[in-house]
LUMPA-246825 format. One record per residue (C-alpha): residue number from 1; x, y, z. Coordinates in Angstrom, 2 decimals. Each point is the difference from the previous one (the first is absolute). Example, Ala and Ser with C-alpha at 12.3 -4.5 7.8 and 13.67 -1.06 7.14 Angstrom:
BEGIN
<guvex><resi>1</resi><east>12.30</east><north>-4.50</north><up>7.80</up></guvex>
<guvex><resi>2</resi><east>1.37</east><north>3.44</north><up>-0.66</up></guvex>
***
This chain:
BEGIN
<guvex><resi>1</resi><east>-3.70</east><north>-42.83</north><up>27.49</up></guvex>
<guvex><resi>2</resi><east>-1.63</east><north>2.93</north><up>-1.84</up></guvex>
<guvex><resi>3</resi><east>1.61</east><north>3.46</north><up>0.04</up></guvex>
<guvex><resi>4</resi><east>-1.75</east><north>3.33</north><up>-0.14</up></guvex>
<guvex><resi>5</resi><east>1.76</east><north>2.85</north><up>-1.79</up></guvex>
<guvex><resi>6</resi><east>-0.90</east><north>3.37</north><up>1.47</up></guvex>
<guvex><resi>7</resi><east>1.51</east><north>3.04</north><up>-1.67</up></guvex>
<guvex><resi>8</resi><east>3.39</east><north>-1.59</north><up>-0.50</up></guvex>
<guvex><resi>9</resi><east>-0.04</east><north>-1.74</north><up>3.39</up></guvex>
<guvex><resi>10</resi><east>-0.75</east><north>-3.71</north><up>0.30</up></guvex>
<guvex><resi>11</resi><east>-1.23</east><north>-1.95</north><up>2.95</up></guvex>
<guvex><resi>12</resi><east>-1.34</east><north>-3.54</north><up>0.24</up></guvex>
<guvex><resi>13</resi><east>-3.72</east><north>-0.56</north><up>0.57</up></guvex>
<guvex><resi>14</resi><east>-0.76</east><north>-0.88</north><up>3.59</up></guvex>
<guvex><resi>15</resi><east>-1.80</east><north>-3.23</north><up>0.80</up></guvex>
<guvex><resi>16</resi><east>-3.70</east><north>0.49</north><up>-0.69</up></guvex>
<guvex><resi>17</resi><east>0.53</east><north>3.34</north><up>-1.73</up></guvex>
<guvex><resi>18</resi><east>-1.71</east><north>0.22</north><up>-3.32</up></guvex>
<guvex><resi>19</resi><east>1.43</east><north>2.08</north><up>-2.81</up></guvex>
<guvex><resi>20</resi><east>-1.84</east><north>3.30</north><up>0.03</up></guvex>
<guvex><resi>21</resi><east>0.82</east><north>2.53</north><up>-2.70</up></guvex>
<guvex><resi>22</resi><east>-1.32</east><north>2.83</north><up>2.20</up></guvex>
<guvex><resi>23</resi><east>2.71</east><north>-0.68</north><up>2.60</up></guvex>
<guvex><resi>24</resi><east>2.67</east><north>0.18</north><up>-2.69</up></guvex>
<guvex><resi>25</resi><east>-1.35</east><north>3.35</north><up>-1.27</up></guvex>
<guvex><resi>26</resi><east>-0.36</east><north>1.34</north><up>3.54</up></guvex>
<guvex><resi>27</resi><east>3.65</east><north>-0.82</north><up>0.76</up></guvex>
<guvex><resi>28</resi><east>1.15</east><north>1.50</north><up>-3.32</up></guvex>
<guvex><resi>29</resi><east>-1.92</east><north>3.22</north><up>0.73</up></guvex>
<guvex><resi>30</resi><east>1.61</east><north>0.21</north><up>3.43</up></guvex>
<guvex><resi>31</resi><east>3.41</east><north>0.11</north><up>-1.71</up></guvex>
<guvex><resi>32</resi><east>-0.95</east><north>2.84</north><up>-2.36</up></guvex>
<guvex><resi>33</resi><east>0.45</east><north>2.91</north><up>2.43</up></guvex>
<guvex><resi>34</resi><east>3.46</east><north>-1.27</north><up>0.90</up></guvex>
<guvex><resi>35</resi><east>0.97</east><north>-0.35</north><up>-3.66</up></guvex>
<guvex><resi>36</resi><east>-1.34</east><north>3.50</north><up>-0.76</up></guvex>
<guvex><resi>37</resi><east>1.99</east><north>1.52</north><up>2.87</up></guvex>
<guvex><resi>38</resi><east>3.21</east><north>-1.79</north><up>-1.04</up></guvex>
<guvex><resi>39</resi><east>-0.45</east><north>1.01</north><up>-3.65</up></guvex>
<guvex><resi>40</resi><east>-0.65</east><north>3.64</north><up>0.95</up></guvex>
<guvex><resi>41</resi><east>3.03</east><north>0.01</north><up>2.30</up></guvex>
<guvex><resi>42</resi><east>2.20</east><north>-1.45</north><up>-2.77</up></guvex>
<guvex><resi>43</resi><east>-1.17</east><north>2.70</north><up>-2.43</up></guvex>
<guvex><resi>44</resi><east>0.66</east><north>2.79</north><up>2.49</up></guvex>
<guvex><resi>45</resi><east>3.50</east><north>-1.31</north><up>0.77</up></guvex>
<guvex><resi>46</resi><east>0.81</east><north>-0.40</north><up>-3.71</up></guvex>
<guvex><resi>47</resi><east>-1.17</east><north>3.54</north><up>-0.66</up></guvex>
<guvex><resi>48</resi><east>2.17</east><north>1.36</north><up>2.77</up></guvex>
<guvex><resi>49</resi><east>3.08</east><north>-1.91</north><up>-1.13</up></guvex>
<guvex><resi>50</resi><east>-0.45</east><north>1.08</north><up>-3.64</up></guvex>
<guvex><resi>51</resi><east>-0.44</east><north>3.65</north><up>1.01</up></guvex>
<guvex><resi>52</resi><east>3.28</east><north>-0.13</north><up>1.89</up></guvex>
<guvex><resi>53</resi><east>1.77</east><north>-1.83</north><up>-2.82</up></guvex>
<guvex><resi>54</resi><east>-1.07</east><north>2.52</north><up>-2.64</up></guvex>
<guvex><resi>55</resi><east>0.74</east><north>3.14</north><up>2.01</up></guvex>
<guvex><resi>56</resi><east>2.00</east><north>2.52</north><up>-2.01</up></guvex>
<guvex><resi>57</resi><east>1.34</east><north>3.39</north><up>0.99</up></guvex>
<guvex><resi>58</resi><east>-2.48</east><north>2.74</north><up>-0.83</up></guvex>
<guvex><resi>59</resi><east>1.03</east><north>3.56</north><up>-0.72</up></guvex>
<guvex><resi>60</resi><east>-1.57</east><north>2.12</north><up>2.73</up></guvex>
<guvex><resi>61</resi><east>1.45</east><north>3.46</north><up>-0.75</up></guvex>
<guvex><resi>62</resi><east>2.44</east><north>1.88</north><up>-2.17</up></guvex>
<guvex><resi>63</resi><east>1.90</east><north>3.23</north><up>0.60</up></guvex>
<guvex><resi>64</resi><east>-0.49</east><north>1.96</north><up>-2.18</up></guvex>
<guvex><resi>65</resi><east>-3.58</east><north>-1.22</north><up>-0.20</up></guvex>
<guvex><resi>66</resi><east>-1.80</east><north>-1.29</north><up>-3.11</up></guvex>
<guvex><resi>67</resi><east>-1.01</east><north>3.02</north><up>-2.12</up></guvex>
<guvex><resi>68</resi><east>1.53</east><north>2.50</north><up>2.45</up></guvex>
<guvex><resi>69</resi><east>1.66</east><north>3.25</north><up>-1.07</up></guvex>
<guvex><resi>70</resi><east>3.10</east><north>0.58</north><up>2.12</up></guvex>
<guvex><resi>71</resi><east>3.32</east><north>1.87</north><up>0.12</up></guvex>
<guvex><resi>72</resi><east>2.88</east><north>-2.06</north><up>-1.34</up></guvex>
<guvex><resi>73</resi><east>0.28</east><north>-2.99</north><up>2.39</up></guvex>
<guvex><resi>74</resi><east>3.38</east><north>-1.16</north><up>1.31</up></guvex>
<guvex><resi>75</resi><east>-1.23</east><north>-3.57</north><up>0.27</up></guvex>
<guvex><resi>76</resi><east>-2.93</east><north>-2.28</north><up>-0.73</up></guvex>
<guvex><resi>77</resi><east>-1.48</east><north>-2.07</north><up>2.83</up></guvex>
<guvex><resi>78</resi><east>-2.31</east><north>-2.96</north><up>-0.50</up></guvex>
<guvex><resi>79</resi><east>-1.74</east><north>-1.51</north><up>3.03</up></guvex>
<guvex><resi>80</resi><east>-1.23</east><north>-3.61</north><up>-0.14</up></guvex>
<guvex><resi>81</resi><east>-1.96</east><north>-2.34</north><up>2.24</up></guvex>
<guvex><resi>82</resi><east>2.97</east><north>-2.35</north><up>0.43</up></guvex>
<guvex><resi>83</resi><east>3.73</east><north>0.30</north><up>0.62</up></guvex>
<guvex><resi>84</resi><east>2.11</east><north>0.21</north><up>-3.17</up></guvex>
<guvex><resi>85</resi><east>3.31</east><north>-1.22</north><up>-1.38</up></guvex>
<guvex><resi>86</resi><east>1.71</east><north>3.12</north><up>-1.39</up></guvex>
<guvex><resi>87</resi><east>2.43</east><north>-2.00</north><up>-2.12</up></guvex>
<guvex><resi>88</resi><east>-2.91</east><north>-1.33</north><up>-2.13</up></guvex>
<guvex><resi>89</resi><east>-2.19</east><north>3.10</north><up>0.09</up></guvex>
<guvex><resi>90</resi><east>0.24</east><north>3.29</north><up>-1.82</up></guvex>
<guvex><resi>91</resi><east>-1.54</east><north>2.48</north><up>-2.39</up></guvex>
<guvex><resi>92</resi><east>0.57</east><north>1.93</north><up>-3.20</up></guvex>
<guvex><resi>93</resi><east>-0.99</east><north>3.65</north><up>-0.34</up></guvex>
<guvex><resi>94</resi><east>-0.68</east><north>1.36</north><up>-3.50</up></guvex>
<guvex><resi>95</resi><east>-0.65</east><north>3.60</north><up>-0.99</up></guvex>
<guvex><resi>96</resi><east>-2.78</east><north>1.04</north><up>-2.40</up></guvex>
<guvex><resi>97</resi><east>2.34</east><north>-0.67</north><up>-2.94</up></guvex>
<guvex><resi>98</resi><east>0.49</east><north>-3.61</north><up>1.17</up></guvex>
<guvex><resi>99</resi><east>3.63</east><north>0.56</north><up>1.05</up></guvex>
<guvex><resi>100</resi><east>1.28</east><north>-1.76</north><up>3.13</up></guvex>
<guvex><resi>101</resi><east>0.73</east><north>2.17</north><up>3.00</up></guvex>
<guvex><resi>102</resi><east>3.23</east><north>-0.82</north><up>1.82</up></guvex>
<guvex><resi>103</resi><east>-0.61</east><north>-1.53</north><up>3.44</up></guvex>
<guvex><resi>104</resi><east>2.19</east><north>-1.54</north><up>2.68</up></guvex>
<guvex><resi>105</resi><east>-0.42</east><north>-3.59</north><up>1.15</up></guvex>
<guvex><resi>106</resi><east>-3.09</east><north>-0.96</north><up>1.97</up></guvex>
<guvex><resi>107</resi><east>0.12</east><north>-0.57</north><up>3.73</up></guvex>
<guvex><resi>108</resi><east>-2.45</east><north>-0.99</north><up>2.71</up></guvex>
<guvex><resi>109</resi><east>-0.62</east><north>2.33</north><up>2.92</up></guvex>
<guvex><resi>110</resi><east>1.67</east><north>-1.79</north><up>2.99</up></guvex>
<guvex><resi>111</resi><east>-2.79</east><north>1.04</north><up>2.37</up></guvex>
<guvex><resi>112</resi><east>-2.81</east><north>-0.80</north><up>-2.46</up></guvex>
<guvex><resi>113</resi><east>1.09</east><north>-2.99</north><up>-2.11</up></guvex>
<guvex><resi>114</resi><east>-3.17</east><north>0.16</north><up>-2.10</up></guvex>
<guvex><resi>115</resi><east>1.08</east><north>3.38</north><up>-1.41</up></guvex>
<guvex><resi>116</resi><east>2.17</east><north>0.15</north><up>-3.14</up></guvex>
<guvex><resi>117</resi><east>2.06</east><north>3.16</north><up>-0.48</up></guvex>
<guvex><resi>118</resi><east>1.56</east><north>1.00</north><up>-3.33</up></guvex>
<guvex><resi>119</resi><east>2.02</east><north>3.26</north><up>-0.02</up></guvex>
<guvex><resi>120</resi><east>-0.19</east><north>2.19</north><up>-3.12</up></guvex>
<guvex><resi>121</resi><east>3.50</east><north>1.05</north><up>-1.10</up></guvex>
<guvex><resi>122</resi><east>-0.81</east><north>3.42</north><up>-1.52</up></guvex>
<guvex><resi>123</resi><east>-2.85</east><north>2.47</north><up>0.48</up></guvex>
<guvex><resi>124</resi><east>-2.94</east><north>-0.67</north><up>-2.33</up></guvex>
<guvex><resi>125</resi><east>-1.12</east><north>2.56</north><up>-2.56</up></guvex>
<guvex><resi>126</resi><east>-3.66</east><north>1.11</north><up>0.03</up></guvex>
<guvex><resi>127</resi><east>-2.25</east><north>-2.50</north><up>-1.81</up></guvex>
<guvex><resi>128</resi><east>-1.63</east><north>-3.41</north><up>0.28</up></guvex>
<guvex><resi>129</resi><east>1.83</east><north>-3.09</north><up>1.21</up></guvex>
<guvex><resi>130</resi><east>-0.93</east><north>-3.70</north><up>-0.18</up></guvex>
<guvex><resi>131</resi><east>1.28</east><north>-2.52</north><up>2.54</up></guvex>
<guvex><resi>132</resi><east>0.07</east><north>-3.73</north><up>-0.78</up></guvex>
<guvex><resi>133</resi><east>0.80</east><north>-1.94</north><up>3.15</up></guvex>
<guvex><resi>134</resi><east>0.58</east><north>-3.61</north><up>1.05</up></guvex>
<guvex><resi>135</resi><east>0.34</east><north>-1.40</north><up>3.49</up></guvex>
<guvex><resi>136</resi><east>0.85</east><north>-3.36</north><up>1.51</up></guvex>
<guvex><resi>137</resi><east>-1.16</east><north>-0.71</north><up>3.53</up></guvex>
<guvex><resi>138</resi><east>1.96</east><north>-2.04</north><up>2.55</up></guvex>
<guvex><resi>139</resi><east>-2.22</east><north>-2.99</north><up>-0.83</up></guvex>
<guvex><resi>140</resi><east>1.24</east><north>0.38</north><up>-3.64</up></guvex>
<guvex><resi>141</resi><east>-3.27</east><north>1.12</north><up>-1.56</up></guvex>
<guvex><resi>142</resi><east>0.58</east><north>2.47</north><up>-2.83</up></guvex>
<guvex><resi>143</resi><east>-2.39</east><north>2.80</north><up>-0.96</up></guvex>
<guvex><resi>144</resi><east>0.25</east><north>2.94</north><up>-2.35</up></guvex>
<guvex><resi>145</resi><east>-1.93</east><north>3.09</north><up>-0.91</up></guvex>
<guvex><resi>146</resi><east>-0.05</east><north>3.54</north><up>-1.31</up></guvex>
<guvex><resi>147</resi><east>-0.86</east><north>3.48</north><up>1.18</up></guvex>
<guvex><resi>148</resi><east>0.53</east><north>3.58</north><up>-1.21</up></guvex>
<guvex><resi>149</resi><east>0.66</east><north>3.39</north><up>1.54</up></guvex>
<guvex><resi>150</resi><east>0.77</east><north>3.52</north><up>-1.18</up></guvex>
<guvex><resi>151</resi><east>2.77</east><north>2.42</north><up>0.98</up></guvex>
<guvex><resi>152</resi><east>-1.26</east><north>3.58</north><up>0.30</up></guvex>
<guvex><resi>153</resi><east>1.67</east><north>2.89</north><up>-1.82</up></guvex>
***
């Protein structure tokens, strides 16, 4: 018995059927749209899964804002795209001389768990301040960054 291979599928030749290369190619071409659809679907699913797997919290806003000139703030608030773990998040505030400003421990706003709040212990003197922050989201992704603001005279 002779077997015809058609695009990965095999079937025996029927009685009286002659081997015809055109039939093999025709059957293989009929499988191509299905393969293309399945491959495209696999790529789309893989892209979606990887986008979810690599999601990190993104800083959406700061208070005081980047580059803003404000009165001495009582606290610094950072708002992210994901809920945070306060225990592993925080920030350091430095004055224009590079000295650390005393702050209290960070906390997460109970009604807005994607917002980190860090109280400032003493009023800030007029001048420029740099904030280096780090945050860990509830899915344990860690991010960090920097912004600056000024305190008006």
